[in-house]
C-alpha positions in Angstrom: 27.9 15.1 -17.7 31.3 14.1 -19.1 34.8 14.8 -17.6 35.6 16.8 -20.5 32.7 19.2 -20.0 33.2 19.3 -16.3 37.1 20.5 -17.1 35.9 23.1 -19.9 33.9 24.6 -17.2 36.0 25.0 -14.4 38.5 26.1 -16.9 36.5 28.7 -18.2 35.3 29.7 -14.9 39.0 30.1 -14.0 39.8 32.4 -17.0 36.7 34.4 -16.4 37.6 34.9 -12.9 41.0 35.5 -13.6 40.0 38.0 -16.8 38.1 40.2 -14.0 40.7 40.1 -11.4 43.3 41.2 -14.1 40.8 43.8 -15.6 40.5 45.1 -11.8 44.4 45.3 -11.4 45.1 47.1 -14.3 43.2 50.5 -13.5 40.3 49.6 -15.9 39.2 52.0 -18.8 37.0 51.6 -21.6 40.1 51.9 -23.8 41.1 48.8 -21.9 38.1 46.9 -22.7 38.1 47.6 -26.4 41.6 46.5 -26.4 41.2 43.4 -25.2 37.8 43.0 -26.9 39.5 43.6 -30.3 42.8 41.0 -29.1 40.0 38.5 -29.0 38.4 39.3 -32.3 42.3 39.2 -33.8 42.3 35.8 -31.9 39.1 34.3 -33.4 39.1 35.9 -36.7 41.0 32.9 -38.7 37.4 31.1 -37.8 35.5 33.9 -39.4 38.0 33.2 -42.6 37.4 29.8 -42.3 33.7 30.2 -43.0 33.7 33.0 -45.0 31.5 31.6 -47.3 28.4 31.0 -45.3 28.6 35.0 -43.7 26.5 36.4 -47.0 23.9 33.7 -45.7 23.4 35.1 -42.5 20.0 37.4 -42.5 20.2 41.3 -41.9 18.2 41.0 -38.7 21.0 38.6 -37.3 23.5 41.3 -38.3 21.3 43.9 -36.6 21.2 42.2 -33.6 24.9 41.7 -33.6 25.3 45.3 -34.0 23.1 45.8 -31.0 25.0 43.1 -29.0 28.1 45.1 -29.8 26.6 48.4 -28.7 25.4 46.5 -25.4 28.6 45.3 -24.6 30.2 48.9 -24.9 27.7 50.0 -22.5 28.4 47.1 -19.9 32.3 47.4 -20.4 32.2 51.1 -19.6 30.3 50.4 -16.7 32.0 47.7 -15.5 35.5 49.7 -15.8 34.0 52.5 -14.3 32.9 50.3 -11.5 36.2 48.7 -11.0 37.9 52.0 -10.8 35.6 53.4 -8.4 35.1 50.3 -5.9 36.0 46.8 -5.1 35.8 44.0 -7.6 33.7 41.8 -4.8 30.8 44.5 -5.1 30.9 46.0 -8.7 31.0 42.4 -10.3 28.1 40.5 -8.8 26.0 43.8 -9.1 26.9 44.3 -12.7 26.1 40.8 -13.3 22.9 40.0 -11.5 21.1 43.7 -12.4 20.1 42.8 -15.6 18.5 39.7 -14.7 15.8 41.5 -12.5 15.1 44.3 -15.3 14.8 41.3 -17.5 12.3 39.7 -15.4 10.4 42.6 -14.5 9.9 43.7 -18.1 9.1 40.3 -19.4 6.4 40.0 -16.9 5.5 43.7 -17.4 5.1 42.9 -21.0 2.6 40.1 -20.2 5.2 37.1 -21.1 5.3 35.9 -17.9 4.1 32.6 -18.8 7.5 32.3 -20.4 9.2 32.6 -16.9 8.6 29.6 -14.6 8.5 30.2 -10.6 11.6 28.3 -10.1 13.6 30.7 -12.6 11.8 33.5 -11.2 13.2 32.5 -7.3 16.4 31.8 -8.7 16.6 35.2 -10.1 15.2 36.6 -6.7 17.8 35.0 -4.6 20.9 35.6 -6.8 19.7 39.2 -6.7 19.0 39.5 -3.5 22.5 37.8 -2.3 24.0 40.2 -4.9 22.5 43.2 -3.3 23.5 42.4 0.3 27.0 42.4 -0.5 27.4 46.7 -0.1 25.7 46.2 3.4 27.8 44.6 6.6 24.6 43.0 8.3 21.2 42.2 7.1 20.0 45.5 9.1 22.0 47.7 6.7 20.1 47.1 3.9 19.6 50.9 3.1 19.6 53.1 0.0 22.3 55.0 1.2 24.8 51.7 1.0 23.9 52.0 -2.6 24.0 55.6 -3.5 27.8 55.8 -4.8 29.8 55.8 -8.1 30.8 52.2 -7.6 27.0 50.8 -7.4 25.7 53.4 -10.0 28.2 52.0 -12.7 27.8 48.4 -11.8 24.1 48.9 -12.5 24.9 50.3 -16.1 24.6 46.9 -17.7 20.9 46.8 -16.7 20.1 49.6 -18.8 20.5 47.8 -22.0 19.0 44.6 -20.9 15.6 46.5 -20.3 16.0 48.1 -23.7 16.6 44.4 -25.3 13.9 42.8 -23.1 11.5 45.7 -24.3 12.1 45.6 -28.0 11.8 41.7 -27.8 15.2 40.7 -28.3 
């Protein structure tokens, strides 16, 4: 891997972590995430203007998928904002990011598309999800449902809902 690629990956990882830390520290709300998303749209809109001639060439199905993605991102941000308000970033974020992996993998297997997911991929999903779901417990022996029966975990699991619907729809 080139040095530029490594530097870009590290820079974006730092920006991503900083964005989530900043989001948590600002009493996050759905409006906060909406404003930051619109700000990103404004910042990157010159690229749309530069490439406006290709926009009509994009098929209607792609525009529908873009709209669906926007809806799913809204659900994600609503859940994330609520989870950040009600609990720790160190629990809310990993649960929000790992729960869709589980749902998509399970739905893929249920739909008979298991051949599209390798055993290594499934093993990785299980390891990441297990680690994330162990965060609310202080010890391995404390892995109980009551550790997750709270607003932080419930809201952090909201992103899994659109993930399951997208997997069922075959998107």
